[in-house]
Phi, psi and omega in degrees: 000118184217120176202135176057033180089003181292152182209086174228120183278159183303325178292318181292324175298318175303314178296320182297317181290323173298317182288329174300312182298320177298316180298334183271331187255339182296155173300153187310316186297333188255002183296338179281334186305308182303319180295317180296328181288319176294323184295320188274329191248355183237114179303153179285353175293341175282112180201158176252128175259118178233123182051037176087357181261137185256120179251097176291163187300324178292330178296318180296319178297325178296322178304313174298317180296321179288324174297322181297313176295332176290307187291325184269004177064028179288341173293342185286346179276348183288118170249119187295133172246178183293330177285325173302323180287320175301318180295317182295319181299318183297320177300317181288323180295320184299323183277309186291303182291326180297326178283325180294343178302322177199082184308127175191156182294320180301314177297320180296316180294328181287319179294320178294327177292318175304313183291323180298321180296311183295309184289318174303307180300309192291319183281326171301310176298320180294336179279324187262342176260105193242331178225177181304319181298323176300321176294313174307313177305309183300317185292319179299326179289323177292323176300313175297322185289336183290336179295306180298322182295317180294313179303310185291326173288336176284327172298317177302318183294321181279331188256337187065021175241124184277115180297339180281353176298338178297341177268342181090165181093337175231150181293152175290318180262142181283149178279159181237142171219123186051038182080003183252137176282130176256101184275146180238346178061225183270359184271164185281346181207149181303318184300325181282325171297318176293322176303315174311302180299317184298320187276349172277338184305306183295329180293320179293318175301314178300322179298315183298323179281325183286323189231094179300329179294345176248022184290331173294315174298318181292316181292319180293326175290329174299304177310311181293329182290326183283331174294325175299318180293319182292314183294330177287337177054051188238119179297328180299316183292318180299317177304316178296323177295311182303321179295318179295320176289331174292319179300316175297320184295341185275356179308311187297334182253019186306329180283349185242022181299328176300312183295323184290318179300313179297321175307316180292317180301311183296324178290321177294324179295316179293325177293316182299329180281328185265337180277140177290323177270158175305157185297327182295343175291000170295333174302323175293323179296317181295323178304326184291338184265320189247359181081175179106187185266044178305324178297315180302321181296310180296325174290334177288318175300318179303317180290318179301318178290319179298324183256028183308321181297342185276334193232349191297332187276293185239007189084188180214158173250007180223120176224011182308322185283355177284329192297144180294327177229030175080015180289132178230168183275150184295326183284334180217099182295354178270356183235131167282174183287098177275104186258041181211117181300320178297315177291324177295326174301311176298317184293329185271357184193005178084189185290324182297313180303317182292318183294322178289324179299316176294327173297324181290320178297317179297319178294325175292322180293325177294321181290323175296314180295320185295317175305304185299317182295316183284326187273071183269353182274318185249089183294326178295320175288327176297317179296323181299322182286321178297329175297319176303316177295323173302315175297320175297325179290322177295328176294315184298323179287330177291327182300335181280356181241342182200144171280144176276107185233014174227208189285359175295342176299335174296316177294324177291311176298325177298314182294320176296319177299313183296314181294325176293322174300318172309317183297312184287336173292323178298321181291317174303316179302311177304318180291326178292317180293326179287331179283322176296324180290321178295321173298327184276346179300124177294138173265119187266115178277134181288147176267096185278339179285319178231094178298140182290324178246159178290160177301139179288344186270353176295155185280333186285171178290146185257134179219126182246129179256000000 
């Protein structure tokens, strides 16, 4: 099926129609599953072009999802939080400030497309995921989806042919780096495929601890996710896995996280004082150990700081002069390869957009910490939430090596929406407990028939025994 630049194969169209029907008809708890299936198994090369607007399959599915929550009034359960408002403002700034960097209809449409992805994913997920069991269902779905992704990426590794290429949007032949096959599956880059696997590991370990009856699934999902990281052959993904395990390992020191955070800050200050190069060149040192383009990532931060005046207000659409030897990306000769999501946030919307983005992440970390501190009765459940925080940390590490520019953004927005729902659930539980305690307090009725003491208005002296 091809029209007006559309590129949807009959098989992909059939899959889309089935997922649309499931999104509309499944129980609320399972409504997110078709979106996760499309995200993991269908390349973004499958799209419909209508009046110059490109609708990837997950975008079409989001339309159905948003129509569902409106028609079924599932939005009525959504209670706005402070981070929800931050997210909405971040989306608005992305469109307005991002367009002002070089006003044009094309750029405005591009920024609106990014905002549509963000708002559609985030608020659809916020509407259909309401309780803890909904979150567990999503994690179980992701664990099951890792099986076919890992299997097909291992086929790709052995044959150097990507099985997902039959859908279009990904190359038939796999890329090579230093003699190693870099598998990418349905994702647009091997780093993003590896990042997907790396960021699932802590959640599956959390599921293993929280739900003993799902331990086989959690263990198999963890192995599959690690296979995805291995097949992607990405140092950024390896760094994310190491960060995830570090985050999980800090569970035993969760009561001392404030001290640990300040210790890290103090260590970075000391390193900044003794190092000849800026502190971010530690990325190059890490790259020497695990491989990858650590020097390029550090250099990129250097150039973003050096050219701060070019992007701080509205962002910029020209960074070609930042490149060390004039290298630019093939799709846009005005831009060098920006391999840092934080810097990309600033480039696409200025310093305000970057600040709002960091504020959202900070709010999510606070939500995880707040839940863990409050949930002292169910340690297994608290560890599951802690694993969500480790996943968030793994994403943040990945942001230093790759900008999210394909369907992995769905996984990212899913995580944000789930953590914010955790925050509101913690507030609701604390309110319910306080109400129950208030109802349980015995009411002491005064004994009006026989007062314990004599009236204070009598003329004689008052003595109480």
